[in-house]
C-alpha positions in Angstrom: -0.1 -0.1 -0.2 1.2 3.2 -0.8 -1.0 6.6 -0.4 -0.8 9.5 -2.6 1.8 12.1 -1.6 -1.7 14.2 -0.9 -1.8 12.0 2.0 1.2 13.6 3.8 -0.6 17.1 5.0 -3.3 15.1 6.9 -1.2 12.6 8.6 1.2 15.2 9.8 -1.7 17.6 10.8 -3.2 14.9 12.8 0.2 13.5 14.3 2.4 16.6 14.7 0.6 17.6 18.1 2.0 14.4 19.7 5.4 13.8 17.7 7.3 16.4 15.2 7.5 13.8 12.4 10.3 14.3 10.0 9.7 14.2 6.3 11.2 11.0 6.3 8.9 9.5 9.0 5.9 11.1 6.8 7.2 9.1 3.7 7.4 5.8 5.5 3.7 6.1 7.0 2.5 6.9 3.1 4.8 3.8 2.3 2.5 1.6 4.7 5.4 1.4 7.2 5.2 1.8 10.7 7.1 4.5 12.3 8.2 3.9 16.1 10.6 6.1 18.1 11.6 5.6 21.5 13.8 7.6 24.2 14.7 6.7 27.5 16.8 8.6 29.9 18.4 8.6 33.1 18.7 12.7 34.3 19.6 11.9 37.7 20.5 9.3 39.4 17.6 7.6 40.5 15.2 9.1 38.0 14.3 7.5 34.6 12.3 8.9 31.5 10.6 7.6 28.8 9.0 8.6 25.5 7.4 6.3 23.1 5.9 7.3 19.5 4.4 4.6 17.1 2.2 5.2 14.3 1.0 3.3 11.2 -1.8 3.9 8.1 -4.2 0.8 8.5 -5.6 -0.2 4.9 -9.3 -0.2 6.2 -11.3 2.4 7.4 -11.2 3.0 11.5 -14.4 1.1 11.8 -13.6 -1.9 10.3 -9.9 -2.0 11.7 -11.2 -1.4 15.4 -13.5 -4.2 15.1 -10.7 -6.4 15.8 -8.2 -3.9 17.6 -10.5 -3.2 20.3 -10.8 -6.8 21.6 -7.7 -5.8 23.9 -8.5 -9.1 25.9 -7.5 -11.3 23.0 -3.8 -9.4 22.4 -2.2 -12.3 23.8 -3.4 -14.2 20.7 -2.2 -11.4 18.4 1.4 -10.0 20.0 3.8 -13.2 20.5 5.5 -10.9 23.9 2.2 -10.6 25.3 1.5 -13.6 27.2 -1.5 -12.7 29.0 -4.1 -10.1 28.2 -7.6 -9.1 29.7 -9.9 -6.4 29.9 -12.4 -5.6 32.6 -15.2 -3.5 30.8 -16.6 -2.0 33.7 -13.6 -0.2 35.2 -12.1 0.1 31.7 -8.9 -1.7 32.9 -6.1 -3.6 30.5 -4.0 -6.2 32.2 -0.9 -7.3 30.4 1.9 -9.9 31.2 4.6 -9.0 28.9 7.9 -11.1 28.3 10.4 -11.4 25.8 14.4 -12.3 25.9 15.1 -8.6 25.8 13.3 -8.2 29.0 15.2 -8.8 32.6 11.7 -10.1 33.9 8.2 -10.3 32.8 6.4 -6.9 33.1 2.3 -6.6 33.8 1.2 -3.4 32.6 -2.2 -2.4 33.8 -3.9 0.7 32.7 -7.1 2.5 32.1 -8.4 2.9 28.8 -11.9 2.9 27.2 -12.7 0.4 24.6 -11.8 2.4 21.2 -14.5 1.4 18.3 -14.1 4.6 16.3 -12.0 7.5 15.0 -10.7 10.0 18.1 -8.0 10.6 21.1 -8.1 8.0 23.7 -6.1 9.0 26.8 -4.7 6.0 28.9 -3.3 5.7 32.4 -1.0 3.8 34.4 -2.3 3.9 37.8 0.1 1.5 39.6 2.7 -1.0 39.1 6.0 -1.2 36.9 5.8 2.6 34.7 3.2 4.0 37.4 2.4 7.2 36.6 3.0 7.2 32.5 0.4 8.8 30.8 -0.5 8.3 27.4 -2.8 8.8 24.0 -4.0 6.5 21.3 -4.8 8.4 18.1 -7.6 6.9 15.9 -8.1 9.1 12.6 -10.2 8.4 9.3 -7.4 9.6 6.7 -9.7 9.1 3.3 -10.4 5.7 3.6 -7.8 4.4 5.7 -7.3 4.8 9.4 -4.1 6.3 11.0 -3.2 4.9 14.1 -0.7 6.3 16.6 0.4 6.0 20.2 2.3 8.4 22.2 3.8 8.0 25.7 5.3 9.9 28.6 6.5 8.6 31.6 9.1 9.8 34.4 9.6 7.7 37.9 12.0 5.9 39.9 15.1 4.1 37.9 14.1 0.9 36.9 16.2 -2.4 36.9 16.6 -1.9 33.0 19.5 0.1 31.3 18.6 3.0 29.3 19.9 1.7 25.7 18.3 -1.8 26.2 14.8 0.0 27.7 14.9 2.0 24.3 15.3 -0.5 22.2 13.0 -3.0 23.8 10.1 0.0 23.9 11.1 1.4 19.9 11.2 -2.5 18.5 7.9 -4.0 20.7 5.9 -0.6 19.5 7.0 -1.2 16.1 6.1 -5.2 15.8 3.2 -4.9 18.0 1.3 -2.4 15.5 2.7 -4.0 12.6 1.2 -7.1 13.7 -2.0 -5.5 15.1 -2.3 -4.2 11.4 -1.9 -7.9 9.8 -4.4 -9.6 12.2 -7.3 -7.0 11.7 -7.2 -7.2 7.9 -9.7 -9.5 7.9 
């Protein structure tokens, strides 16, 4: 899938408030590639900061794409490194257990987010556990007959046991592979 050059403007307008994309990033998105950027730093001895941005264009409209992507409880079936996935509809809470060879230990991620079924901006937060206080937003936007998907997160907290470079590599790779796989499994 390669989108016409006219799609560069709406993609840029939608995503730039969350992350300033380079012209190369926009071109990659137009070509159907997933763009993933991760940064992890230790500005002080016991403090670690994380920024993550990932985006891709789904070849279907958002209503069709979100039919499958909104089933958070099935993510362990969609993505290899998510070993367990649950969703509490009443409290709008996701529970993921992630494990991968790059991680020194399995990560339990719990966060609150509405079930996404249509286009819009959906904020989420990690209320407790690993990366407590992380805030983010999921972006789902119709662009022509396609669905632009994005995720932006920011976190500052106590230094983890994971070295910055390893953590950065993991979040960037996991985000890219995760979104690529979600787009593939939700095509049909």
